[in-house]
N, C-alpha and C positions, 0 to 999 in steps of 0.2 A: 224402366231398367233398375231403379232403386229397389223396387220390390223384389226383383230377381236376385239382386245382390244380398238383400236381407235373407231371402230364402236359402241361398248358398251358405251364408254365415250361420244361419240357424241349424242347417244340416251339419256343418263343420263343428259347431258347438256340441251337438248331440253325439256326433262321432267321437269327439275328443273325450267327453265325459264317459261314454259307454266303453271306450277303449281302456280307460283307467279302471272303471268299475268292474268289468267282467272278469278281470283277473282275480279279484278278491273273493267273490262267491265261488268261482271255480276252485280256488285254493281251499276255501272252507269246506266245500262238498267232498273233495278228495281227502283232505286231511282229517275231517271228522270220521270218515269211515276207517282211515288208517289208525286213528286213536282207538276206535272201537275194537279193531282187530288186535292191537297191542295189548289192551287191557284184558280182552278175552283170552289171549295166549298166556298172559301172566296168571290169570285165575286158573287156567287149565293145567299149566306146567309148573307154576311157582318158580320159574326161572326169573330171577330179579332183573335180568337184562331188559325184559319187556316193560317192567315198571319204570326202569330208568329211562327208556326211550319214550314212554308215555309222558313222563314228567318233562322230558326234554322238548317234545314237540307240542305239548299243550300250551306252552308259552307262545310259540309261534302262531298257534291257532287263535289264541285270544287277541293277538295283535292284528292278524289278518281279518278276523271277525269284526273288530272295531273299525278298521279302515273300510270294510264293506258297508258299514252303517252309513258313514259320512258320504261316501260316493253315491250310494243308493238314494239317499234323501234328496240330493241335488238333482238327480235324474227325474224323480217324481215331480218336483216343482216345474221342470221344463215342459211337462205335458200341459200345464196350465198357462205358462208364460209364452212359450214359443210355438206350441202346437195346439192351440185352442180349437182349430177346425177339426183336427183328428179327435180330440177329446169330446167335442160336441157331437160329432157324427158317430164315432165308434164307441163312445162311452157306455151305452147300454150293454155292450158285450165285454169290452175290455175292463170296465170298472168292477163288475161282479167277479170276474176271474181273478183280478188282483185282490179283491176282497177275500175270496176263498183262500188265497195264499196267506193272508194275514190271519184269518180265523183258524187255520190249520197249522201251518208251519210256525207262525209267530208264537202261538200259545205253547207249542211243544218246545221250541228253542228257548224262549224267554223263561219258561217255567222250570227248565232243568239245567240251563247253562251254568247257573251259580253252583249247583250241586256238583256238576262235572268239574268245574274249575277249583272249588275250594272244599268239597265235601268228603274227600276220601277218608279222612280220619274222624269224621263227624257222623256219617250216616251208615257206615259199614260198607264192605266190599260189594255185596250183592246189589244194594240200592244204587251205589255209585256207578257200577257197571250198567245198570238199567238206565240211569240218567245219561251216560255216554251214548248208549244205543238210541235213546230217544232224540238226543241232539243230532246224531248222525242221520236218523230217519227224517227229522225235521228239515235238514238241508236238502234231502232228496225230494221231499214233498214240495218244498219251495221251488226246486228246479222243475218239478212236474207242472205246477201252475204257470210258471213263467214261460216254459216251453210250449204249454198249451196256448197261451196268448200269442206268442210269436209264430207258432205254427199256423194258427188261424189267420194271422195277417199274411202269411205266405200262401196258404191254400184255404181261403174262406168258404165256409159251408154253414148251413143251419140258420139262415137269417133272411129277412126281407128288408127292403128300403122303403120308408114311408115317403109321403109327398114333400117332407122337409129335408129329405136326404139323410135321415137318421136310420142307423142300422137297428132293426128290431129282431131280437132272437126268436126263433121258432123251434129250435131243437138244441138243447144244451149238450146232448150227447154228440150230435154232429159237430157242434162248435168245438168241444174239447177234443174229441177223437177224430179230428179232421184228417184228410188223406196223408198229410206229411208228418203228423205227430208221432206215429209209431216209428219213424225213422229219425226224426230230430231229437227226441228225448233220449233214447239210448246212445245216439251218436255223441251228444253233448255230455252225458254222464260218463261215458267211456273216456272222453277227452279230459274230463276233470281228473279221473283216476290216473290216467296216463301222465298228465302234466305233473301231478303231485309225486308220482312214482319217480319221474326223472329228477325232480328237484330233491327229493329225499335221497335218491341214489347218488346224486352229485355231492350232497353234504357228506354222506358216508364215504364216498371215494376220496373227498378232500382230506378227511381225517385219516383214512387208511394210508394216504401218501406220506403222512408224518408219523404214524404209528399203526402198522398193520396188525398189531396184536390187540388193538382196542376192540373188545368183544361187542360192545354196543354198536360201534361203527360197522363191524363185520355183519352184525345181524340186520341192521337197517339197509345196508348195501345189498345183501342177499335177498331180502324181501322185495326191495325195489326192482332188482333184476328179474325176479320171478314175475312180478306184475308187468314189467315191460315185455317179457317173453310171451306171456299169455294174452295181455290186452292189446298189444300192438297189432297182431294179425286179426284179432276180433274187430278192432277199430277199422282196419282197412276193408274187411268184408262188409261191415256196416256202412262204411262210406260208399262202397260200390252199390249197395242196395239203395242208399240215399240218392245216389246219382241217377239210378233208374227211375226212382220216384220223381225226381226233378225233371227228367226227360218227359215224363207223362204229364206233369202238372205245370211246369214252368219251362217250356222248351226254349224260350228266348234266353233265359238265364243260363241254361245249359250250353247253348250255342256260344254265348259270351265266354263261359268258362273254357270251352274247348277251342275257341278261336275258329269256329266253322262259319264261313260266309256263304257258301253255296249249299243249297239243298241237293243232296245226291246220295245214291247208293254207294256203299263201299267208302264211307267217310274215313279219311286218314286220321291218325292220332298225331296232333301237333305237339311235338316235344318242346319246341322253342320257336319264337317268332315275335314280332312287334306289330300288333294289330294297328292297321291304318284305316281310320274311319272315313277319310276322304277318298282313298282309292278302293276301299272295301276289300282289302286283302291283307295278308300278313307279310310284312317285310322280313327278309332273312329267315324264312320259314325252314324248319327242319321237322319232317313228318314221316311217319311210318304208314305206308298205304294200307287202307282197309282196316287197320287195327281199331280205329275209333268206333266204327260200326260193330266190330266183333265184340268190343267191351260193352257197348251200350245196348245192342240188340241181340247179342250172341249169334250173330250171322255176319259173314264178311260182306254181304250185299244188302245189309239193312239200310233203310233210308233214314237219314238224320236231317232235321230241318236246319237251315242256315239263316244267318242274320239278314241276308238280302230279302228274305220273304217278309220282313217286318219293316214298317216305316221307321226312319231314323229317330223320330220323336218317341217311338215306343221301345227303343233299345236302351238298355242300361249303359252306363259308362263302361266301355269295353276294357280299357287298359288295366284299371285296378282289379276288376273281376278276373281277367285272364292271368295276371301275374300272382295275385293272392292265391288263386287256386293251385298254381304250380309250387308256390312256397309251402302251402299246406301239404300237398302230396309229397314234395321232396323231404320235408321234415318227418312225415309219417314213414317214409321208406328208411330214412336214417335211424329212426327209433326202432324199426323192425330189425334192421341189421345189427344194431347194438344189442337188442335182446337175444338174437341168435348167437352173436359172439359170446355173450355171457353164458348161454347154455352150453356152448362148446368148452369154455374155460372152467366150468364147474368141476370137471373131472380133476381130481387131485387138489381141489381147493385153490386153483390158480386165480380165481376171481379176487382173492384177497391180496395177491402179490403181484399181479400183472399191472405194471405202472401205466402202460398204454391204454388199458381198459379204464383205469381210473381217470386218466387225462381226458379220454373221450367222454366219460360220464360228466366231468366238470364242464366240458365244452357244451354238452347237451342239456345243461341245467335249465335254461329257459326255453328249450325246444317245444315242450308241450304248451306253454303259454303263448309262444309265438304262433304255433299252429292254431290255437283257439282264436287269436286275433285275426289271422289270415282267413280262417273259416268263416268268422262272423263278417269279415269284409265281403267275402263271396256272397254270403246269405243276404246281407242288408243292402249292399250296393247293387247286387244282381237283381233285387226286387224292384229297383227304380224303373220307371218314373212313378211308382205307386207306393203308398204306405200300406194299404190293404190291396193285395195284388189283384189287378184287373177291375177294381171297382172304386177305389178312392185314390186319386192322384196326390202326390206329395205337394204340388202347388196349391191344392185345395185344402191341405191339412194344416198349413202354417197359420199362425195368428197374424192379425193386421199390425205388424210391428215395423218399426223404422230401422234403417241401417245403423245409425249411431248407437242405439240401445243395444242391439245384438253385438256390434263390434266391441263395445265397452265391456259387456258381460263376458264375452269370449276371452278378451285380454285378461280380465280379472280372474276367470277360471284358470287360465293357463298359469298365471303367477302363483295363485294359491295352491293349485294342484301339485305343481312341481315342488313347491316348498313343503307342503304338508305330507303328501304321499311320498315325495322323495326322501324326506326324513324318516317316514315310517318304513320304507323299504330298506334304507340304510341300517335302521335299527334291527330289522329282521335279519339282515345279513350279519350284523354283529352278533346276534343271538346264536345263529347256526355256525358261526366261525369258531365258537367255543366247542371243544370236544365233548361228546356225551359223557357225563361223569356219574359216579355213584353218589347216593345220598349219604347221610350221616350214619347209616347202619352198616357201612362197610362195603367191601368189594363184592361183585357178583360171584356167586358160588362157582359158576361154570366158566368164569373168565380167567385168562392167564394174568400174570403180574403185569401191571401197567408200566410203561416207560417212566423214567424219572421226570419230575417237574410237573406232573398232573396231579392235582389234589382233589379230594372229594368235595362235592358241593351239593347244595340242595336247590329246590325250585325257588325261583325268585318270586317276590310278591306281585300279584296281578290286580288289575282293575277290571271289573266285569263290564264287558261291552254290551251294547244292545244289538238287536237283530239286524243283520244286513238286509237291505231291500234289493233283491236281484231284479233289476230292470233291464230291459233290452234297449 
């Protein structure tokens, strides 16, 4: 029983650390691309508002980048301390993929990050923009390799298992481009862009509520709204395709997501309910007949596998998967509605004066990151009881560790994380609470007169962070 308790705490520790960590690489990926667009627009139009926004957000990028470093290093150590069985058996596949991430993304980001942060007046505009593009590309490449690892763990291909239980690669192409990779990678990248768009939009809306003539706030809010309008429907379509892939490759996870207990044609769409594993039914269920089959099979009489066809020991925890999936979908619908509302209110420039739109934007500031956390809960908890789906169980992946050691380290992580990252997040909020201001060269040519009380300011001094390690 003690071993089981240690396993549960080891899983809780990894979930806790990944929950903190995943926010920072997601922020870095989306914000790096946003910075690239801002600098490109400045070079193309010479409108100084884009440079002001670049200088405003590059400080936040440096801070988030640094927090991603610390949280990622901790996760890397856990593979050796808590998950030695996984590292021993899956290491010949997971290790090289993580190494490729270092050899590609790390060299790009580490080599050009300093130029991006400090080199605008030293290397020239063209080279500086190239450095920004390289850093943004590096974050995407990092995401590529990390999602390749995680996708392989969800839909493993291209390997054999030797007599010692070690995974031996037979085809790197099949390992990297496994059946779920082409769905998970774009789904996650779109999630990063959408999360940053809503955070940037919220910051712009916050400042518009105090000064709706602030040209920089107007520009960032408008750009964020365009991103929400375009990316939210794309993300929903990609999510639907991802769901169909999950139906094909991980039907038990999909059944937990949907709350389907019976295997039947014309499966309903369960809008709400409380899955009850003892009675194997949903309490207080609200469902739409046949809609589940229509969405997943594009036929009202399509057959969807239910949880009762699987032994209880092969089922993932139903409650967290079921509710996390609904949180993710609900937030996605809210983001879609917000983007459409912004599209309607663009006529006549009402997006800059509509207070209710601004309040909604501020309310939705964390929505993208919450959706990412909910989505990863579905992904990782839904994979249980396996670390490598169908072939390596979680109970066989844990190190031979004792309960006291895991409990102590988990408590220490909780204290340190809330102190360190709590302070970092508060500092980030303090940075963006200041209105976007012009630098010492004067006001933006295309901006109206600013309201009294806001003085010009420049970019604050920065400390160069090292690369974040995006671990799953």
